C-alpha positions as a Markdown table, in Angstrom:
| # | Residue | x | y | z |
|---|---|---|---|---|
| 1 | Met | -0.2 | 0.1 | 0.2 |
| 2 | Met | 1.4 | 3.3 | -0.7 |
| 3 | Leu | 0.4 | 6.4 | 1.1 |
| 4 | Gln | 0.5 | 10.4 | 0.3 |
| 5 | Gly | 2.7 | 12.0 | 2.5 |
| 6 | Trp | 3.7 | 15.7 | 2.1 |
| 7 | Arg | 7.1 | 17.8 | 3.4 |
| 8 | Trp | 5.2 | 20.1 | 6.2 |
| 9 | Tyr | 7.8 | 22.8 | 7.8 |
| 10 | Gly | 5.6 | 23.5 | 10.8 |
| 11 | Pro | 3.2 | 26.1 | 11.8 |
| 12 | Asp | 5.1 | 28.8 | 9.7 |
| 13 | Asp | 5.0 | 27.0 | 6.6 |
| 14 | Pro | 2.8 | 29.0 | 4.0 |
| 15 | Val | 1.0 | 25.7 | 3.1 |
| 16 | Ser | -1.4 | 24.6 | 6.1 |
| 17 | Leu | -2.1 | 21.2 | 7.3 |
| 18 | Asp | -5.9 | 22.4 | 6.0 |
| 19 | Asp | -4.2 | 22.6 | 2.5 |
| 20 | Val | -2.4 | 19.1 | 2.8 |
| 21 | Arg | -5.6 | 17.5 | 3.7 |
| 22 | Gln | -7.5 | 18.9 | 0.6 |
| 23 | Ala | -4.7 | 17.5 | -1.5 |
| 24 | Gly | -5.5 | 14.2 | -0.3 |
| 25 | Ala | -2.3 | 13.7 | 1.7 |
| 26 | Thr | -3.1 | 11.1 | 4.8 |
| 27 | Asp | 0.6 | 11.4 | 6.2 |
| 28 | Ile | 2.7 | 14.3 | 7.3 |
| 29 | Val | 7.0 | 14.3 | 6.6 |
| 30 | Ser | 8.2 | 17.1 | 9.3 |
| 31 | Ala | 10.8 | 17.7 | 11.5 |
| 32 | Leu | 11.1 | 20.6 | 14.7 |
| 33 | His | 12.7 | 23.3 | 12.4 |
| 34 | Gln | 12.6 | 25.7 | 15.1 |
| 35 | Val | 15.2 | 23.8 | 17.2 |
| 36 | Pro | 18.9 | 25.2 | 16.9 |
| 37 | Ile | 21.5 | 22.5 | 15.0 |
| 38 | Gly | 22.8 | 21.0 | 17.8 |
| 39 | Glu | 20.3 | 21.6 | 20.7 |
| 40 | Ala | 18.0 | 18.1 | 21.5 |
| 41 | Trp | 15.0 | 17.5 | 20.9 |
| 42 | Thr | 12.6 | 17.3 | 24.0 |
| 43 | Arg | 9.7 | 15.1 | 24.3 |
| 44 | Arg | 7.6 | 17.5 | 25.1 |
| 45 | Asp | 8.5 | 19.7 | 21.9 |
| 46 | Val | 7.9 | 16.3 | 19.7 |
| 47 | Glu | 4.6 | 15.4 | 21.7 |
| 48 | Glu | 3.6 | 19.1 | 21.0 |
| 49 | Arg | 3.8 | 18.8 | 17.2 |
| 50 | Lys | 2.7 | 15.6 | 17.1 |
| 51 | Asn | -0.6 | 16.5 | 18.9 |
| 52 | Phe | -0.5 | 19.7 | 16.2 |
| 53 | Ile | -0.5 | 17.3 | 13.2 |
| 54 | Glu | -2.6 | 14.5 | 14.6 |
| 55 | Arg | -5.0 | 16.2 | 16.5 |
| 56 | Gly | -7.0 | 18.1 | 14.0 |
| 57 | Gln | -10.3 | 19.8 | 14.4 |
| 58 | Pro | -13.4 | 17.4 | 14.5 |
| 59 | Gly | -14.8 | 16.7 | 10.9 |
| 60 | Arg | -11.3 | 16.9 | 8.9 |
| 61 | Ser | -9.4 | 14.1 | 7.6 |
| 62 | Gln | -7.1 | 12.6 | 9.9 |
| 63 | Leu | -3.1 | 13.3 | 9.1 |
| 64 | Thr | -0.2 | 11.3 | 10.8 |
| 65 | Trp | 3.3 | 12.2 | 11.2 |
| 66 | Ser | 5.1 | 9.1 | 9.6 |
| 67 | Val | 8.3 | 10.2 | 8.9 |
| 68 | Val | 10.8 | 12.4 | 10.9 |
| 69 | Glu | 13.4 | 14.2 | 8.8 |
| 70 | Ser | 16.1 | 16.7 | 8.7 |
| 71 | Ile | 17.1 | 16.1 | 12.6 |
| 72 | Pro | 19.9 | 18.4 | 12.5 |
| 73 | Ile | 23.4 | 17.1 | 13.2 |
| 74 | Pro | 26.2 | 19.3 | 13.9 |
| 75 | Asp | 28.9 | 19.3 | 11.0 |
| 76 | Asp | 31.8 | 18.6 | 13.4 |
| 77 | Val | 29.8 | 14.9 | 14.6 |
| 78 | Lys | 29.2 | 14.4 | 10.5 |
| 79 | Arg | 32.8 | 14.7 | 10.5 |
| 80 | Leu | 33.4 | 12.1 | 13.5 |
| 81 | Gly | 34.0 | 15.2 | 15.6 |
| 82 | Gly | 33.1 | 16.0 | 19.2 |
């Protein structure tokens, strides 16, 4: 089975979750783009984003945050540094 997932950059994205729903998507590919590179994502931030995506208003089609992407890794870590 194939799912239609759209990349979404968060609440400041000019494409709203309603736009994504209207286009027929069922899944969201996103990240916590507001967290600076090298800073850890907190469980609270992840849960808030997940709830924002998945707990839409009643009567609207459900979306699922199925792919977490763009986890920022500092360049020195990528290069086997500190």
